[in-house]
N, C-alpha and C positions, 0 to 999 in steps of 0.2 A: 524445369521441374519446380523451382521455388514459386514461380508465377502460378502454376497449376495448383499448388498447395494453398496459396493465398486465395485463389478463386473458390476452392472447395470450402475453405474456412468462411469466406464471405457468404457462400450459399447456406451454410449451417446457421450463421448468424441471421440471415434473412428469414429462414424458416422459424427460428426461435422468436424473432421480433414479430413476425406475422401472427404467431400463435397468441401473442399478448397484446398487440396494438393494431388498431385499424390503420389504413394508409392516409392518415391525416397529419399535415404539417404541424398542427397545434400540439401534437404528441411528441415533439422533438425532445424536450427536456425529460419527460418521463421515460422515453425510450433509451436515452443516454444513461439515465439513472439505473435502469434495468440492466443494461450492458455492463456498467461499472460494477454493479452488485454481483453479477455473474462472474466477471473476469478479474475484478479487482482494479481494473483500469480500462481505458478505451482503446482496444486494439485497432490498428488501421483498417483491417478487414471489416470490423464491426461498424466503424464510422461509414465506410462505403455502403454497407448493408442497410444501415439506418437511412442514409440519404436515398438509396434506391427505393426502399419500402415506403418511406414517407413522401416520396416524390419532391424532394428538395435538393438543391445543388450541394454536392459534397463540401464545397467551400463554406457554405452556410453552416453545415453541421460542425465542421472543424472550427469555424469562428465561434460558435456557441460553446463548444467543448473547451476551447482555449481561453475564452473570456471568463468563465466561472471557475473560481478556485476549488470548488468541490470536485471538479473533474480532473482526472489524471491521464495523461497520454502515454506514460511509461509505467511499467510495473513498479509497484511499491514493495517495500520490505514487509516481512511478516510482523515486525514490530514498528509502530509509528511513534516517533518522538516529535512533539511540537513545542517550540519555544515561543513564548509571547515576546513581541518586540514593541509593545505599546509604550507610551510616554512614561508611565509610572514604572514599568519594568525596565525601561532603558535607564532611568535614574537609579534603579536598584541593581544595575549590573548585568542586564541580559546580554549585552554584546560580548562581555567576557565569558559568560556562561555558554553562549552559543559557540564561541571560539574553542572553548575547552571540549565541548562535545564533538565539534568538527574534527579536532585533533585526535580524540579518542577513537572515533569511528572511521577516520580516514576518508571522510566525505564532506563536501560543502552542503550548506543548507539548500534544500530542494533536491538533494540527491539521495540515492539508495546505495547501500554497500554492495560490493560485487557478489557477495554470497546471498544477497536478497534477504538478509536477516533484519536490516534496519533501514528505515527512511527517516531522514532528519528534515523537518519542515519548520517554517516560521509563520506566524500570523500577526496581523497588525494589532490586534487586541483580543484577549480572551474574555474581557469583561469581568475579571476577578482582580481588580487593582488592589484590593485589601490584602491579597495573597502574593503581592509582587516579591519576587519574580516566580510565577508558576510555570511548570512544564506539564505537558500532558503526555503520558506514556500509555499507549493502547487504551485510549479513552478514559483513563483515570488521571485526575488532576492532583499534582503534587505542588503545594504552595510553599512560598518563602524559600525558594531554592537559591543556593549559592553555586558557584562553579564546582566547588569541592563536593557538595551534597548531590548535585546532579550527576557528577562523574561517578560517585559511589553507587548511585541508583542504577545508572546504565551499565556499570561494570558488573553488578549483580545480575542484571538481565542478560548481559553477554555470557556470563558464566553459566547461567541456567539454560540459555539457548544452545550453547556449545555442548553441554552435558546431554541435553535432549537429543541433539543431532548424533552425538557419539553413541547413545543408547539405541537409537534407531538403526544406525549403521551396524552395531554389534548384533542386533536382532536379525538383520538381513544376512549377515555373514555367518551366523551360527550354524554349524553342520547339524544335519538331522541326527537324532539319537539312534543308537543301535537298537535293532528290534530283538526282543527276547524270543527265544524258542519256546513254544508252548509245551507244557508238560502234560501231555494227555495220558490219563490213567492207566 
């Protein structure tokens, strides 16, 4: 059963990819970018579909996907936290900052929390050395972070994410209101 679901998913990916890209191997990176934009990562079935449509070995597609840091082979969290590990940031305490965030989130760098709310990532350099140590949270740069300030920032984001989840759950569980009888004249 699982294999047939995987085949159906690969067929859907093939159809989507074929609508956007010709069967040319030169379109490998754009096709992978498209898939990741659609799914948030590169599902195994989509990698197989890209390989088949572009007529390249699946190993080559996987090799390209795993080589470039912009591609992700596992689902990422709703919130992305990126810690700079460049030289200036290292000197300013990025190792301790990262360790504090790992402890808070319960996940190592490169991982995603089990509830899929957060992904914690590192980069070699953000190119914002004057802001050492910066972190990026959901594409917004926060400069001159310490372990304490980064933890406060992420705790606030955690509280907000949990409140939003609780509100969504309450909305789904709310019983339908009672209907009023019409008072016809």
